[in-house]
C-alpha positions as CSV (number, residue, x, y, z in Angstrom):
1,F,0.0,0.1,-0.1
2,E,2.9,2.4,0.6
3,A,4.0,2.1,-2.9
4,Y,0.9,3.0,-4.3
5,F,0.4,6.1,-1.6
6,L,4.0,7.4,-2.6
7,R,3.4,7.4,-6.3
8,G,-0.3,9.1,-5.3
9,I,1.7,11.8,-3.8
10,A,4.3,11.8,-6.6
11,K,1.4,12.3,-9.2
12,F,-0.5,15.0,-7.2
13,S,3.1,16.9,-6.6
14,L,3.0,16.6,-10.5
15,G,-0.9,17.9,-11.1
16,D,-1.9,14.8,-12.1
17,F,-5.2,14.9,-9.4
18,Q,-6.6,12.0,-11.3
19,G,-3.8,9.5,-11.3
20,A,-3.7,10.3,-7.7
21,I,-6.7,10.0,-6.5
22,N,-6.2,5.9,-8.5
23,D,-3.6,5.5,-6.4
24,F,-4.7,6.6,-3.2
25,S,-8.0,4.6,-4.1
26,K,-5.9,1.5,-4.4
27,T,-4.1,2.1,-1.1
28,I,-7.4,2.3,1.0
29,S,-8.5,-1.0,-0.5
30,L,-5.2,-2.6,0.7
31,H,-5.1,-0.5,4.3
32,P,-9.0,0.8,4.7
33,L,-7.4,2.4,8.0
34,Y,-4.5,4.5,6.2
35,V,-5.7,8.1,7.0
36,R,-3.3,10.1,5.0
37,A,-4.9,8.1,1.9
38,Y,-8.0,9.2,2.8
39,H,-6.7,12.7,3.4
40,Y,-4.6,13.2,0.3
41,R,-7.4,11.2,-1.9
42,G,-9.9,14.9,-0.4
43,I,-7.2,17.4,-1.2
44,S,-6.8,16.0,-4.8
45,R,-10.9,15.6,-5.2
46,D,-10.9,19.6,-4.1
47,R,-8.4,20.4,-6.7
48,M,-10.4,18.4,-9.1
49,Y,-13.7,20.5,-8.1
50,D,-15.4,17.3,-6.6
51,Y,-16.1,19.0,-3.2
52,A,-18.4,16.5,-2.2
53,L,-16.6,13.4,-2.3
54,A,-13.6,15.6,-0.4
55,I,-15.8,16.4,2.0
56,S,-16.6,12.5,2.4
57,D,-13.0,11.4,2.3
58,F,-12.3,14.0,4.9
59,D,-14.7,12.8,7.3
60,K,-13.7,9.4,6.7
61,A,-9.9,10.4,7.7
62,L,-11.5,12.2,11.0
63,K,-13.2,9.3,11.8
64,I,-10.2,7.2,12.1
65,D,-8.2,10.2,13.5
66,P,-10.2,12.9,14.9
67,F,-7.6,15.0,16.4
68,N,-5.6,15.6,13.2
69,P,-5.7,19.4,12.9
70,E,-4.6,19.4,9.0
71,I,-7.6,17.2,7.8
72,F,-9.7,19.9,9.9
73,L,-7.9,22.5,8.0
74,A,-8.4,20.6,4.6
75,R,-12.1,20.2,5.1
76,G,-12.3,23.8,5.8
77,D,-10.9,25.1,2.7
78,T,-13.6,22.6,0.8
79,K,-16.3,24.1,2.9
80,L,-14.5,27.8,1.6
81,H,-15.0,26.1,-1.6
82,L,-18.7,25.4,-1.4
83,N,-19.2,29.0,0.3
84,D,-20.1,27.6,3.6
85,Y,-18.3,30.2,5.7
86,K,-19.5,29.1,8.9
87,G,-18.8,25.5,8.3
88,A,-15.3,26.6,7.1
89,V,-15.2,28.6,10.1
90,D,-15.8,25.8,12.5
91,D,-13.3,23.5,11.1
92,Y,-10.2,26.2,11.0
93,T,-11.4,26.4,14.7
94,S,-11.0,22.8,15.5
95,A,-7.5,22.9,13.6
96,I,-6.5,26.2,15.7
97,E,-7.0,24.3,18.8
98,L,-5.6,21.6,18.2
99,D,-2.0,23.1,17.1
100,N,-2.6,27.3,17.3
101,E,0.3,27.5,15.4
102,Q,-0.8,26.9,12.2
103,A,-0.5,29.8,10.5
104,A,-2.7,28.5,7.7
105,A,-5.7,28.1,9.4
106,W,-5.4,31.5,11.1
107,L,-5.2,33.0,7.4
108,N,-8.2,30.8,6.0
109,R,-10.3,31.4,9.1
110,G,-9.7,35.4,8.6
111,V,-10.3,34.8,4.9
112,A,-13.8,33.2,6.0
113,R,-14.8,35.8,8.4
114,H,-14.0,38.3,6.3
115,L,-16.7,36.7,4.1
116,L,-19.2,36.6,6.7
117,D,-18.6,40.6,7.5
118,E,-16.8,39.4,10.5
119,H,-14.4,42.3,10.0
120,E,-12.7,42.4,13.2
121,K,-12.5,38.9,13.6
122,A,-11.2,38.6,10.5
123,L,-8.6,41.2,11.5
124,Q,-7.5,39.8,13.9
125,D,-7.1,36.4,12.6
126,M,-4.6,38.1,9.7
127,N,-2.6,39.7,12.7
128,H,-2.1,36.6,14.1
129,A,-1.4,34.4,10.6
130,I,1.5,37.6,10.0
131,Q,2.7,36.8,13.4
132,L,3.4,33.1,12.9
133,D,4.2,33.5,9.1
134,Y,5.9,37.2,8.4
135,F,6.7,36.3,5.0
136,N,3.3,35.4,3.9
137,V,2.3,37.8,1.0
138,Q,-1.6,36.4,0.8
139,A,-2.1,37.5,4.6
140,W,-0.9,41.0,4.2
141,A,-2.9,41.4,1.3
142,K,-5.5,40.4,2.5
143,R,-5.2,42.4,5.9
144,G,-4.7,45.0,3.5
145,I,-7.9,44.5,1.5
146,I,-10.1,43.9,5.5
147,Q,-8.3,47.9,6.2
148,Y,-9.5,49.0,3.1
149,E,-12.9,47.9,4.1
150,L,-12.7,49.2,7.3
151,D,-11.7,52.6,5.9
152,S,-8.1,52.3,7.8
153,L,-6.7,53.2,4.1
154,D,-3.3,54.1,5.4
155,Q,-2.8,51.0,7.1
156,A,-4.1,49.4,3.8
157,I,-1.2,51.2,2.0
158,A,1.0,50.1,4.6
159,D,0.0,46.4,4.2
160,F,0.1,46.6,0.6
161,N,3.2,48.2,0.4
162,H,4.7,45.2,2.3
163,A,3.3,42.7,0.1
164,I,4.5,44.1,-2.8
165,S,7.8,44.1,-0.7
166,L,7.8,40.3,-0.7
167,D,6.1,39.8,-4.0
168,N,6.6,42.6,-6.6
169,E,4.8,40.6,-9.2
170,N,1.8,40.4,-7.8
171,P,-1.0,41.9,-9.8
172,L,-3.8,41.3,-7.3
173,V,-1.7,43.6,-4.8
174,Y,-1.4,46.3,-7.2
175,F,-5.1,46.4,-7.8
176,Q,-6.1,46.6,-4.3
177,R,-3.5,49.3,-3.8
178,G,-4.8,51.0,-6.5
179,L,-8.7,51.2,-5.2
180,T,-7.3,52.5,-1.9
181,F,-5.1,55.4,-3.6
182,L,-8.3,56.0,-5.4
183,K,-10.2,56.1,-2.3
184,L,-7.8,58.7,-0.8
185,G,-8.2,60.9,-3.9
186,D,-4.3,60.1,-5.2
187,T,-5.4,59.4,-8.9
188,L,-1.8,59.3,-10.2
189,A,-0.5,56.6,-8.0
190,T,-3.9,54.7,-8.6
191,L,-2.9,55.2,-12.6
192,N,0.6,54.3,-12.0
193,D,-0.7,50.5,-9.6
194,Y,-3.2,49.9,-12.8
195,D,-0.5,50.3,-15.1
196,K,1.7,47.9,-13.4
197,V,-1.3,45.1,-13.3
198,I,-1.8,45.7,-16.9
199,E,1.9,44.9,-17.1
200,L,1.8,41.5,-15.4
201,E,-1.8,40.5,-16.4
202,P,-2.3,42.0,-20.1
203,D,-5.8,40.5,-20.4
204,N,-7.1,41.8,-16.7
205,A,-10.3,43.6,-18.1
206,L,-11.4,45.1,-14.8
207,T,-8.2,47.0,-14.5
208,F,-8.8,48.4,-18.2
209,Y,-12.0,49.4,-17.2
210,N,-11.0,51.4,-14.0
211,R,-8.5,53.3,-15.8
212,A,-11.1,54.1,-18.5
213,L,-13.3,55.7,-15.8
214,I,-10.6,57.5,-14.6
215,K,-9.2,59.1,-17.5
216,S,-13.1,60.0,-18.4
217,M,-13.0,61.9,-15.2
218,Q,-9.9,63.7,-16.2
219,K,-11.4,64.6,-19.7
220,D,-8.8,62.5,-21.3
């Protein structure tokens, strides 16, 4: 069973998720209590957008190993993909209770809480995620978005600046910083950021649209 499982991991790493699912299924047929095979088959099914079967695999894994924070984290991610934000928060909370240094669980719970419009709780989770993983670009960017929505615009700019210092080729961060500059009334800085987005992502239609709106306001 170990050979099938390890080959499944190799296929998963290569992006061959269906091939990985086949090998994890063979692993389970040989060793029905091998929790890691259910775990990784669930993640593979999530990557294939087969969310119902992914949840089923995570449920089976948790019956075998109910104290595994990684499985709660993975099931929370799938619930997030299903727009079950409350269910995702519950799973991320379980992961954190089992291992409070799970940076991904803090980050993703913050994302789910943000989608539930629980901005203050989301901000606290992002703060904790950054403390645990200071170089996580997504955590800085997500916290910046929450700061923007709370009208803490200078703090949002600071977070976006830090995210860009970690990864200066992420178009989403430039786009969000551009929106923040626009809210501050700095159209020149906004246009500069939109130009950078288009340089990095030439097919980003929303950025062209937003840039056109600004130029229209400028009578250009």
